[in-house]
N, C-alpha and C positions, 0 to 999 in steps of 0.2 A: 377493682383497681388497687385497693389497699393490700390485698393478698399478693398481687404482682410486685408491688413495691417492697413488701417484706421479703418476698422470695429473692429479688435482686439484691437486697441488702445482705441477706444471709449468704447468697452466692458470691458476692464480691468480697464479703468479709472472709469467707472460707479461702478464697483465692489468695488474699493477703496473708491470712493466718498460716497457711501451709506453703508460703512462698519459699521458706527455707528448705523445704524438701524438693521444690521445683527447680531443676537445674538446666532445663533446655535453654540453649543460647544459640543465636545465629550471629556470627561475627563477619564483618567486612575484612576480607583477607587480601585486599588490593595493595596495601602499603609495603614499602621496603623490599622491593624486588630488584634484582640485578640481571643484566643480560649481556651477552656477547655473541656476535656472529662467528660462525665457524664451528668445527667439530673438535672436541677436546676430550682426550682420554681421561677417564676417572672424574669427569665433571659431575657425575651423579653421586659421588661419594661425599661423606660428611666433611672431611678435612681439606677438600680441594680449595686452593687459594683463588678467590674471586675478587681480591681487593681492587684490582684495576678495572673491573667491569662497570658498565654504565648503570647508574641507579635510576629506576623508573617506578612510577605508580601505575598499576593496572587500572583499567584496560590500556594496553599499549602494544601495538604491533611494531616489530623492530624496524619495518620499512615504511611506516605510516607517513613520514615526512616527504616521501616521494609522491604522495597522492596528488594527482593533477599536474605534477611536473613531468612525470613520465607516462607514456602510453602504457595501458594495462599490460601489454605484452612484455614490457621492459622493466616492470617492477622487480626488485631484487628477490631472488629465490635462493634456497639452499638451507643449510643447517643453522639453527640458532639455539643457544642454551639460555634458560632462565633459572635463577636460583634465589632462594629466600631462606633466611634464618628467623626463627620465631620461638616464643615460649608460650605455653598455655597459661591461663590465669591461675592464680593461687587457688588451691582447694579442689581442683579438678582431678578426681581420682576414681578409678573403677567406673568409668563412664564410656559411653559410645561416642566415637569421634569420626565424623564424615567430612570429606572435602568435596565441594561441588564446583565444577568448572562450567560456566555458561557456554563455553566453546573455545576451541583452539583451531589454528589453521596451519598446516593441513593435518599432519599426524604427529603425535607426540608420545614419547616414552616417559613415564612418570616415575620418579624415585622419591621415596620418603626414608630419611635417615639411612641412605645408602642402599636401600632395598628397592628393586623394581616392583611396582605395584600394578602396572598395566600399560597397555598400548592402545591409544584411541586414535582412529584413523579417518573418520568420515569428514572432518574439517568443518562441521556445521553445528551439530547438536550438543546440548549439555550432557555431562556425564559426571559420575562421582565414584568415590572409593570409600570403603570402610577401612580407616587407618588406625583403629583403636589400639591394636596390638603393636603398632610400630611407633607410637608417639610416647615420648617421655614426659612425665609430669614436671611442673614447676619445682625447682628453678632450672631444670635442665634445658638445654637449647636443642631445638629440632631443626632439621634441614630438609627442604623440599627442592627438587630439581626437575626440570623438563628439558628433554632434547626434542626439538620440533623441526620437522622437515616440511617446507612449503613448496616443494618442487611441483611444477605444473604436471609432470608426468608420473607423479607418485602412484604406486600400485599397492593394493592391499597385500600385506605380507602372506597371509594364509592362502590366498587364491590366485594372486597375480593379476587380479582384475582392477582396472582403472575405475575411478569414481567419475561418473558422467558429469557431475556438477563442478568438478575441479577444472573449469573450462576457461580458456583464455579470452573468450568473447564477452562473457557477461558476469563472471564472478570475480570481482576485484580481489587480488591476492594479497591481503594484508596479513603477513605471516607472524606467527608467534601466539601470544595470548591477547587477542584484541577485545576480549569480553571480561566480565566480572568473575571473581572467585570468592567463594564463601566457605567458612568453617562452621560446622554444626556440632554441638555437644548436647547429648541427650542422656536420659536414664537408660538402663538396660531393658526397660519396658517402654517402647517408644512408637510413635507414629512414623511410618517409613517416609522416605523422600521419593518424589516422582521421577526417579532416575533409573530407568530400566537397564541401560547398558552398565554392566559390571555388578550393580547392586541387585538387579532383577526385582525392583520394588516399584509400587505405583502411587503411594502417598494418599492424599486426601482428594475426594471428588465431591464437589458441591454443585447441585443443580436444582432448578425449580420444576415443579409439575403442577397439574391442575391450575394452570395460569388463567386468571380472570382479569383481563385488562380493565373493563369498566368498573369492577369492584376493587381494583388495586390490591389483589390478593393472589397468593400462590402457596402451594405446599413447598417448603424448602427442605431438601433432602441433603443429608451429610453422610458420606460413606468414607471410612478411614481404614486403611490397611495398617495393622499394628503387629509388632513382633515382640516376643518375650525372650530375652537372652539371659534372664536369671536362671539359676539352677533349680528353682522351685516354681510351682504353678502360681498364677496370680489371677484373682477374681477382679475384673476390671469394670468400673462404671464409666459410661460414655456420656458426656454432657456437651451441649452445643450452646454457644452464646452468640447472638447476632447483634452487631453494633452498626448504627447508621453512619453516614458520611462524616458526621461530627463527633463520632465516638460514643454516642448515646446508646445504651442497650435498648433494643426494641423487642427481643424475644429470647427465650431460653427453653430448652427442652432436652430430654434424655432418651437414650436407648436402653435396651435390656442389658443387665449385667451379664458378663461372659467370662468364663474361666479359660485361661490361656496356658497351655502346657509349656514347659521349658523348650526353647528353640522352636516354638510353634508360631506360625503367622496366620492371623485371622482378619476378617473384615467386620468392623462394627458399623451399625447403621442407626440413624435416627431421622425423624421427619416431623414437621409441624406446620400447620396452616398459619401463615403470617399475613396480616392485613396492613393497610396503609403503606403499601410498598411504592417506591419510586423505581420505575422500570428504566433500565439502561437504554439509551437511544442515540440516534445520530446527533452529534453535537451536544449530547447530554450524558457525560461520563459519570453517572451516579453509581458509586461503588459502596458496597457494604464490607465490613470485616466480619468473617465467620470464624469464631474461635472454637476449635474442637479440643476437648479436654479429657484426659484420662485420669481417673482417680482409683486409688486402691485404699480400702479402709477409710474412705472419706477424704483422703489427702490427695491433692493434685500432684501427679508425678510427671505429666507431660502436657504441653499445650502448644498448638499450632495455630497461627493466625493466617487465614486465607483471604486476600482481598479479591472480591469478585462482584459481579453485577448480575441482575436478573432481567431477562427479556424473553419475549415470545417470538418465534419464527415459524413461517410456513413457506413451502415451496410447491406451488400448485398453479394450475391454469396458466402456465407460461409466465408466472409472476412470482416475485419474492415479497413476502409480507413480514413486516417488523411491527410487533405490538398491534396487530390487527389493522395495519395500514400498509398499502402497497408502496414500495420504494423502488424506483428505477435506479439501477446501478449507475453512478456517475463518479468517476475518480481517475486513478492513475495506476498503471503498471510500473511500479518503482523497483529499481535495483535493490535487492535485499541489503546490500552493503550500506545504502543510504548515506554515502560518504561525503566528507567535507575536505577542502584543500588542506594539505600539510598535517592532517590528523587522521585521515581515513575515516573509519567507522567508529573509532574509540572515543566517542564524545560523551560528556556527562549526560545524565538523565534529562535535565531540564532542556538541553539542546535538542534531544529527541522530541520533546513536547513542542518546542518552538517550531520545528520543522513540520511535524505531523498536524499540529493545530492549524498551520497555514493552509493545509489542504481543506480542512473543515471550514475555515474562514473564507476560502474560495469556493465554497458550496460543493466541494467533493464529499462523497459519503463513504467511499471504499478505496482501500489501497490493496492492489494485488501484488504481493511481493513476488519477485521473479526468480524462478528456478530452485531456490533453496529456502529453507525455513528461516524466518527472521530471528534475531536473537531476542531473548526475553525482554530486554530493555525496550525495544521498539514495540513489542506486543503489549507490555504494560503501559507504555505511552499511549497507544491507541485506545486502551481501556479508559484512560483518564480524559483524553480529549474528545472521545465519542466518535472515533473513526473506525468503521467496519473494516474487516480484513479477510482476504483470501490467503490461506496459509498453504504453501506447497511443502513437499518433503524435499526431494532433490532429484534433478534430472538435467538433461540438455534439451534436445529437440526431437527426441524420438523415444519409442518404447524400448524395452531392454529384455534380455534373456539371461538365464543362468545366474551366475554369481552377481552380475551387475544388477539384475532385477532384485535379488535378495538384499543387496545393499539399500535399494530404494524402499523396500518393504520394512526393513529394520529401522531406517531413518524415520519413516512415517509413523511407525509404532512408537518410537521414542518421543517424537514431536507431539503426537496426540496426548500421550500420558503427561508430558511436561506442561502442556499449554491448555488443557481441557477446562480449566477454571477461568479462563480469560474470556469475558463476554463479547469482546470485539471480534473474535474469530467466528465468522459465519460460514465460510466455505473452506473445505479441505480440498486442495488441488493435488490430484494423483499424478499429473503429468503436464508438461508444457506442450504436449501434443497428444493426440489420441493414443489410448492404450487398448489392448485386446479386452474382450469381455471377461475372460477368466481373470486377467490381471485386475480389472476394475472390481470384479467380485471379491478378489482377495483384499484389495484396499478397503472396500466397503465392510468386509468382515472385521478388519482391524477397528474401524470406527465403531461398529456394533459391539465389539468386545470391550473396548476401553473408554468409549464415550457414547453410550447408547442413548443418553437422555440430554445431550448438550444442545440439541436444536440446531445442528449443523448439517448442511448438505455436502456430500462428497461427490466429486466428479473429476473432470479433466478438460483440458482444451479440446475443442471439437466435440466428439462423442454425440453427434447430433441424433443418431438413431439408437443410441445405447439404451438397453433396458435396465442396466445396472446403474449407470451414472445418474445422479440426481440433479445435475445441471451441466451445461456445456456452452459452447460458443466458439466461433472461429476467431482468427486473429484480425483479419481485415474486413470481413464481409458481414452483412446484416442477416441475422438468423431470426426466425420466428417459431413459436410453438404454442399450442393450446394446452400443453402438458407440463413440461418442466421448464424452469427459467433458462433462457439462452441469452448470454451477454458476451459482448466482444471482449476478449482477453487482452487485446492490444489494438489500438487504432491510431491514426494520425501520427505516422512515424517520421515526419519531416524534422529538420533541424534548423536552428537559427540562433545567432549570437545576440545577447542583450545589447551589445555595443552598437548594433546597426539599427537605427530607427528606420531610415529610408535613404534613397539616393540623394536627397536634398539636404541631409544633415551630416555634419562631420562624423565619421571620416569618409562620407560620400560613397557608401558601398552600393553598387548597382545590384539590384535584386538578382540572385542566382550566381553572382561571380564567385569563383573559388576554384580550387584544384579539381581535377578529374577524380572520380571514384571508380576503381577497378577499370580504368581506361575509358570511362564514359563521362559525359557531362553530368554534373551533380547539383543542378539548380535547386532541387528540393532539399538539399542538405546544406545550403548556404543562403538561407532566406534572410531578408530583412524582417524586422519585427512585424510590420504590417502584414506581409504575406504569410508569415508563420501563424499569426493569430487568425487570419482569414481561413487558412486551411483547417485549423481546429474547429472553427464555426461550421464550415461546410461539411466536414466529416461527422460532427456531432448530429447535425440535422438529419442525417441518414437514419440514426437510431431514434431520435426524438419523434419523427413523423410515424414511426411504427410502435410507439409507446403504448403501455396499458391504457385502455379506454378507446383504442382505435379499432377494436374488433375482437374476435374470439382468439385468433392467433396473433400474438404480440411479441415484441422484442423487449427484453428486460434490461437494456442499457449497455454500457461498455466502459472500458477504462483506457485512457489516453496514455501512450508511452512517451515520455516519462515525466515525473514531477520536477525533479531537480537535475540539472546537468550532471553527468556522471563520468567517472574515471573508467569507463568501459567501452565496448565496441562503438566505434565512431566512423563517420563517413564524410564529415565536412572538413573545413580548413584547419580546425584545431585537432590536437591529439587526444581529445575527450569528446564524449557524446553531448551535443547541445540541443537535444530534443526537449529539454526541460521547459516548463512554464515559469520556473524560477531558475536563476543561475545557481552555481555551485555554493554560493554563500546565502542562498535563499532570498535574493532580491528579485521581486517579480518582474517578469516581462509582460508585454501587452496581452499575451495569450492567457496569463493568469487572470487578468481582469475580465477578459472575454468570457472565460469559463464561469467566473463569479456571476456574470449577467445571465448566461443561458442555462445555468444549472440551479437557479434559485427556486427550488421546489422539490417535493418528494417525487412527483411525476410531472403534473402540469405546473406552469409557472405560478408561484404563490406570492412573490414579491417582485415588483417591477423595477428594473434598473436600466440605466443607459450609460454607456462609456464611449468617449471619444478616443480613438487610438492615436498614439503619437503625442506630439507637443505642438506649441504655437510660437516657435522661435525660428523664423526663417528670414529671408531677405526680400526686398521689394520685387525682385524679378521672379520669385517662385510662384508657379501656378501648379497645383497638384490635386489629386483626388484625396478627399477626406473620407475616412471610414468610421462608421459609428456602429457599435453593437448594442442592440436594444431589444427588450421584450415587448415594446409598443407595437401598435398596428401601423403607425406611420411616424416619421421623425422629420422635424424641421430644423434647419441649421441657420444660425445667425452669426455674422461677423460684425462686431461692434454694434450690435442691435439691429442690423439690417438683414432681413431674411434672404437666404440663398435658395429658398424653395425646399421641397421635400425630397428625401433621398430615394434612390432606386432600391427596392427591397429584393433581397435574394436569400435563399436558405433560411427564410423566416426571420432570422435575427440580424442579418447584415444589411446595412443601409449605406449606399455609396453616393457621395456628392462629387460629381466630376468637375475638374478644372476650377477649383476654388483659388482665387487670387489672395495671397497673403497680405494682411495689413496688421500692423502692430496694434495690440489691444486684447480683445477677448473674443474667443470663439465659444459658442454655446449650442448644445443640441437639446431639443425638447421632444420627448416621446408622448404621443397621444393615443387614446383608444379610437375606435371607429367613429365615435360621436364627437371627437374633438376634446375630450377631457384629458388634462395633463396627467400622465402616468409617472413620468420620471424625467430627470434632466441631468446634464453634466456640462461642465465648462472648463476651459483652460485659458490661461493668460500668458502674455508675452513677458518673460522675465527680463530685467535689466542686466547690465554687464556684471560678470562675476566680481564679488567684493570681499567675500569672507568664507571661512571654513566653519562648519558646525559639526560637532561631535555628539553622538548619542550612545549611551552605555546600556547594554543588555546583560543582565546576570540572572542567576536563579533567584527566587523570591527572597531568600535570606542573605543574599550577597555572595560574592565569590569566595569559595572555600580554599584554604591553603592546604590542599591535600595532594598536590602534585599532578592532579588530573583535571580539575575544574577549569573552565574557560570563561572568558568574557568576550562578548561581541561588541565592537565599536563601529557604529555607522559614521561615515565621513561624507559630508555633503558640501558642495559648493553652492553658495547662495548669493543673491543680489543684495543691495542695500536694504531691501524691505524684508529679507528673510525668505524669499521665494527661491526654490531650487532652480538652478540654471541647467536646463535639460540638454543643452548641447556642449556642456563643459566636459573636457577630457583632460583637465589639468593634472599634472604629476604632483602627488602629495608626498612629502617627506615626513616620516614619523621618528620620534625618539621615545624610548621606554626607560623609565627609571623605577626601580623597586624589584621585589622578589617575584619575578614572572619571566616566562619565556615568550619570545615573539614568534607567532605562527603566521601572521599576515593574512592576505586574502588571495584574490585571483583577478587577473586582467589579461588582455591580449597583448603579448609582448615576449621578451626573452624569458624562457623557462616558465612562462605564464605568471611571472612575478612571484612564484611560490617562495615563501620565507623572506621576501624582500621587504625592507623598510622604506622603499620608494615604490609607490604604486599609483597609477592614475585612477581617478574617478572615471566612470563610464556613464554617459547621459546624466552627469551631475552628481552621481552617488556611487559609493562603493562601501565595502564592509571588511573589517579586519578582525583578527582574533588573537588574543593572548592567552597563555596557559599558566596557571599558578605553579609555584614551587611548594614543597612541603615545609614552608616557613611563612608565617603571616607577616604582613607589613604594608606600608603605604605604597601605592602604585600611582605613577603619573605618566600619562600618555599625551604627547604634544604633536600637533599636525601643522605643517607649514607648507606654503607654495609661493612661488614667485608672484608678486603683485596682489596677494590675498592676505587678509587679516588672519593670523594664526589662531588656533584654538587648543585648549588642553582639557583633560579630564583627570580628576583626582579621586581616588577611593582607596579603601583599606580591605585587604583580604582577611577572612575570619579563620582563626586557628582551629585545627582538628586534632583531637587527642588520639594518638596512637601509642599503645603500650606493647612493647615487645613484638611488633609486627602485626598486631590485630587491633581492631576498634569496633565498638558497638554502633558507631554511626553508619548505618546502612545507607547506601547511595539511593537518593531519590525517594526515601521513605515518606517524606512529608509534602511531596509536591501536590498542589491542589488539582482537583478535577475541573474540567471545563463544562460549565452548565449553561452556556450562553444561549443555545438554541431552545432551551426549555424541553419539557417532556414531549413525548409523541403527541401531535395534534389529534383531536378526536374526529374531525371532519374527514370525509374521503379525500384522497390525494389526487383524484382526477374525476372528470365528468366523461360519460360515455359519448363518443363522437358519432358512432355509426353502429349499425346492427348487422352482424354476419347472417347471411342467408345460407341455410343448410343445403348441401348438395345430396340428392338421393342417389344418383348414379350418373354415368357418362358413357357415351357410345362414340365409336369412330370407325371409319372404313378401314383403318389400319391399326394393328396391334390392339385390338379391342379388349383383350384380356388384361391389358396393363393400364387401362384408362383411369382406374382408381388411384394409381400412383401419382396422378397429378393433383390430388386433393386429399392425400392420406396423412397429412401432418408429419411428413418425413422428408427432410430435404436431401436425403441420400438415395431417394428413388425419383424416377421421372417417367413420364409417358412421352413417346416419340412416334411419329409416323415412319413409313418405310423409306422416306427420302424422295418420294415422288410428289410433285406439287399438287396433283389432283387428289391425293389422299390426305392432304394437310388440313384436316378439320376435326373437331371434337365438339360434341353437343352434350351439355350438362342439363339434367332435369333437377329443378329446385324442389324443395319440400312442399312449397305452395306457391301460387302465383304472387309475385312480389315486384314492386317498382324498384329496380336495381339502378343505383346511381353511379356505382364505382366498381371497377374490376381491379383487384390487386394480384399481381402475378410475378413469380420468379421463373424466368425462362433460362434454360441451359445456355451457357455462354453469356451470362448476364452482363459481363463487362466488355464483351467483344462483339456480340452479334446484334444485328438490327433486323427485326422481322417485320415485313409489310403484312399487316393483318386487317381483317375487319371483324366486328363483333355484331351478331344478330340477336335480337330479343324476340322470340316467337316469330322469326323470319324477318323482322324489321331491322334495318341497319341502324345501329346506335353508336358505332365508332368505325372509322376507317383511317388508317395512317400507319406510320412506322413506330415500332417500339423504340424506347430509348435505352442506352446502355446505363448500367447502374452497378453498385456494389452489392446488389441483392434484389430487392423488390422495386417494382414500379407501380404507380397508381394511374389507372386510365379512367378518365371521366367519361361516363356514358350518358347518352340522352335518356332521361327517365321514361321508361315504358313498362306498363304492367305486363309481366310475362312469366311463363313457367319453364321455358327452355331457352338456354343461352348457348349460342354456337360461336366458337372461335375458329376463323379460317385463315390459312396462309394464302395470300393473293398475289405473291410474287416471290422472286428469289431473295433469300436472305443475304445480307452482306456482312463481311467480317472486318472490323476495325476496332482496335482496343481503345476504348474511351478513357482508360485510366492507365496509360502506359507508364506514367511516372510513379505509380504505386507498385512497388516491387516486393515480391515475396522474399522472405528471409532465405529460404532455400530455393534457388533458381530451378532446381530439378523437380520441385513440387508445385503443382498448380491446384489451388484450392477450389477453383471453379471445376468441380470434380468430374464433369462429363466431357470436358474439352479434350479432344484428341485430334491427331493430324488428319484422320479421314473425315471427321465431321466438319472441319474448316471448309472443305471444298464441296460439301454436300449442301447445295443451296435450296433444295426443296424440302428440307426437314423443318417440321414444327415440333419443338421440344419444350415441355412444360414440367417444371419441378413441383411447383405448388401454385394453385389458383384459388382465389377467394372472391366472392361477390358480396356487395354491401348495399344496404339502404341507409342513407344519411338520416340522422335524427334532426328534425326541424326545430 
């Protein structure tokens, strides 16, 4: 122990001693920009007059104030110029200087001191330039300018190919520079940046190996690409220092010395067994800082800090394992823009944490970003809050060819290199729809080249029978596998406004009322909160009942579309998507609380909860159904202490109490287990008349920064005399703002969605508004008033930020804390085994006998069918041994539309007779338990065709994901068609 201490002392002393030789710096380059829309000749030159241009702090999209006011299709597009003047710090001479853009939208020409340095066009990924030879040292002034085109129809200059993901349906077009910009200054012997476009460099790669979860140890590997741009060879020492979440050194180690020739690029490697590790996990964003250090003659000349986490993953047996524990995917398919009203995606880092942490607090464990790679800010946010990610590259709704496919490959390559040290990324998504096997192989090769040890599966949506994809899953349907994890990439696509509790509450919105969508009734896109939440419960149950523990072939979960209301493709009465479980300002709807109840566990329920939907403020004439979501076996409802009986249970988690008469006071739901032990409870009270306004301030932990980009959220709530929220208040609130800040406001249903308005109503008693700081510190006062209510005010002071000549060392979000609330990965199993699969040896049939294996081959893209004659509609399975079979689980072709009259025989004894039910995948048929070796399934009548899920609509009406449906089969009533069949014996 003493030797370790002495080593660290010497190590740290050397770092300080030679700090005068160590010149690597990373600067925040977001301050002091100017922008103007339109195209201007010579705007890329040094002396162009931009005095009248708008001053902004990045990130800032030039059209971001239109977010949620305008439909996505009508967001402003065209040419915008950004310009900035800056000076290097004193003493910077004969150094390497790089500029890093986290991303622009869509395509930009970049000029430095009047010289064009490049054209970046994909509109998604980070990129950078070596501008060392173009920058003038202090005290000279430098100029950078960007001409950016965010046209929806922009085409790549060299090929004329459009970018699939520059799409008017899903990729909100916030044009300009909506992400961060950094300036890097290094020695001429340096560790490269992970920016492959233009620089062709890959940077640092940190990963664990030989992970031992019980022993809390792993070998930590550090690999760094370095480059020598001195005109002499350098012998380089490579050292690695690991610091824990509190900045305490926990390990240090070295690699071999290496001589690097002039203009040579090499990779240095080092590794070491580290013990007493905290493994990154769901809701446990434990991060380490790994410092990779280059020394020459014992002196530090370059040091890079990489914040990362260590975790173990496995993808096998149809399941996903995190740190040796099975985790069923539960979360959201979220628009990558992750936008907010009047500011779009360009929010400060703490607000990304605020939003992403809400998912974790609602018991979601994964966010699947949709169609395009998320920006680094959201990726790092997920690291901190402990939220797993599926990271796409870029696409639309189909595979691609030629130059369009090359664009996708290049984007995935850049995204992997840039984000491979972020532990929250678990899945790489190669397509929002299935891609060909050669294309999947190509994407997999990228992963194997640039991130071979990161513990990430690469796959695509669908890909059910792919031998290349390491995971898959359809959009709406339930898939199962005994091999690779299959999870739903989108489900529960309905929409509903937070404003609408039910038809008994102001503004008395009848369920389903609203405009037509594409000429048809759109009830599913104009839900009340009750119905929207119920749909979420019903749809999740489809996946939960096929979860790990229910057999050999299982479903690995799914993600609901979407988490927050979005300024993208919409179908309801608003001009934005309202499928969110929180609204655009992240105020929860009832669906959020429903998910919190039904998702509380890694697989099986681990913490019991109960939630009463809606409120308890009605009138004496109201008699309505009360809905309770609970993980209990039975739920009892009380009104003012008087039992209303037990609710009708459906979809396991939903309990309905019909025709409950309202009475002022308290409504309470108590959930019990089968023995009558209380598991959980919830209650709601009747609030008195509205009396006052309450305000609550949200800022980042150190307070609101006066940098021109930071924001503060202010909750505005209407309460009664006792401080209880008034749940049916829709009062109009008037705000005043005093001090150095801009008003951004919030969102509500009304003219222009109240975007930027200082008058905005609360909805269901609450709303939320936002203000943005100026680049000047000072006192802020926000006052809220409404007719007949006691007004409220909030006072606070913004904190100054030091910017010198356009740059600052204060990096955005650098000190934000990690979320550790869920604790490390539990040691006990995440589920109990519910039943045992019975192996099938073979099957025979009087029709298509050579294909009978396809009905049990663990491949949902194959099927067995008879020839269409009723008398050949039978198939007999021989089990591996005589077994008492209790259940048959089957996926039958036409699962959502066909009803098959069948009977099932066990060694000739009838154990089931009846009609199959329609489903979104599998059905479970209870069988009379009989010891048998052969099980026969017979068609005993004509099948019937009726869509049991007509309201669940495919995105592309031309595509039917029930893959065997065809016009001829609809009319063939004598067909028996089986995609997959399983037999089980229950565990007593």
